C-alpha positions as CSV (number, residue, x, y, z in Angstrom):
1,M,64.5,34.0,34.8
2,S,62.8,35.3,31.3
3,K,61.4,38.6,30.9
4,I,58.5,39.7,28.1
5,I,59.4,42.7,27.0
6,A,56.4,43.1,24.6
7,K,52.7,43.8,25.8
8,D,49.7,42.4,24.6
9,K,48.2,43.7,21.7
10,E,51.0,46.2,21.1
11,I,52.4,46.8,17.7
12,S,55.9,45.5,16.9
13,V,57.9,46.0,13.9
14,P,60.7,43.4,12.7
15,G,63.9,43.2,14.6
16,E,62.4,44.5,18.0
17,T,63.1,42.3,21.0
18,L,59.8,41.0,22.4
19,A,61.1,38.7,25.2
20,V,64.6,37.6,26.9
21,G,65.0,34.1,28.5
22,M,64.5,30.4,27.6
23,D,61.4,30.3,29.4
24,V,59.4,31.8,26.9
25,L,58.5,30.4,23.2
26,P,58.6,31.9,19.8
27,G,55.3,31.6,17.7
28,N,54.1,33.0,14.4
29,G,56.2,36.0,13.1
30,A,58.9,35.8,16.0
31,Y,62.3,33.8,16.0
32,R,64.7,32.7,18.6
33,A,67.8,34.7,18.6
34,G,70.0,33.4,21.4
35,E,68.5,34.4,24.7
36,N,66.3,36.7,23.0
37,I,62.6,36.5,21.0
38,V,62.6,38.9,18.2
39,A,59.7,39.8,15.6
40,N,60.5,39.2,12.1
41,R,57.5,41.2,10.3
42,L,55.8,44.2,11.5
43,G,52.6,42.9,13.7
44,L,50.2,42.7,16.6
45,V,51.6,41.0,19.6
46,V,49.9,38.2,21.5
47,I,50.8,36.4,24.5
48,E,49.4,33.4,24.7
49,G,50.6,31.4,28.2
50,R,54.4,31.2,27.4
51,T,54.4,31.8,23.6
52,I,54.4,34.8,22.2
53,K,53.4,35.3,17.9
54,L,52.8,38.2,15.8
55,I,49.6,38.8,13.8
56,P,50.6,40.5,10.5
57,L,49.4,43.8,9.9
58,S,50.2,43.9,6.2
59,G,49.9,41.0,3.5
60,R,47.6,38.8,2.4
61,Y,45.6,36.2,5.0
62,I,46.6,32.6,4.9
63,P,43.7,30.5,6.0
64,K,44.2,27.7,8.5
65,T,42.4,24.2,9.2
66,G,38.9,25.0,11.2
67,D,38.9,28.8,9.7
68,T,35.4,29.8,8.5
69,I,35.8,32.0,5.6
70,I,33.4,33.7,2.7
71,C,34.7,32.4,-0.9
72,Q,33.4,33.9,-4.3
73,V,33.0,31.1,-6.8
74,I,35.3,31.7,-9.8
75,D,34.7,28.9,-11.6
76,V,32.7,26.0,-12.2
77,S,33.5,22.5,-13.5
78,F,32.1,19.1,-13.7
79,S,33.7,17.5,-10.4
80,G,32.8,20.7,-8.5
81,W,33.5,24.5,-7.9
82,R,36.9,26.6,-7.8
83,L,36.7,29.3,-4.9
84,D,38.2,32.9,-4.8
85,T,39.2,32.8,-0.8
86,N,40.8,36.5,-1.1
87,S,43.9,34.7,0.1
88,A,46.8,33.5,-1.2
89,Y,45.3,30.3,-2.1
90,S,42.1,29.4,-4.4
91,A,39.7,26.4,-3.2
92,M,38.2,23.7,-4.6
93,L,34.7,22.5,-3.3
94,S,34.0,19.0,-4.9
95,M,30.0,18.2,-5.8
96,K,30.4,15.1,-2.8
97,D,31.2,17.7,-0.6
98,A,28.4,20.0,-1.2
99,T,25.1,20.5,0.4
100,S,21.6,18.9,-1.1
101,D,19.9,22.2,-0.2
102,K,19.3,24.1,-3.5
103,V,22.5,26.3,-4.4
104,R,21.9,30.2,-5.1
105,A,23.8,32.5,-7.4
């Protein structure tokens, strides 16, 4: 029988046991140590069904596929634009992917 110890939207610290049992799965920011699910970063606990994950409270945002983000153009080249995403990565927008509408500064 599994037991979820942490509560949804609660702040967790590294090393804190979030759940006990094999019916609960670790998500991002958590790992399994034997029968326990343990936090590996400071974060906000999110419980989605049988999965427990942590949203980090510090550090840079790491974008995922499908996220909508606001960027700043940092370089213009013949093939497109290099964008600052305010995350650990920059992005490249090619001319062929850009809209035909007027681009304004």
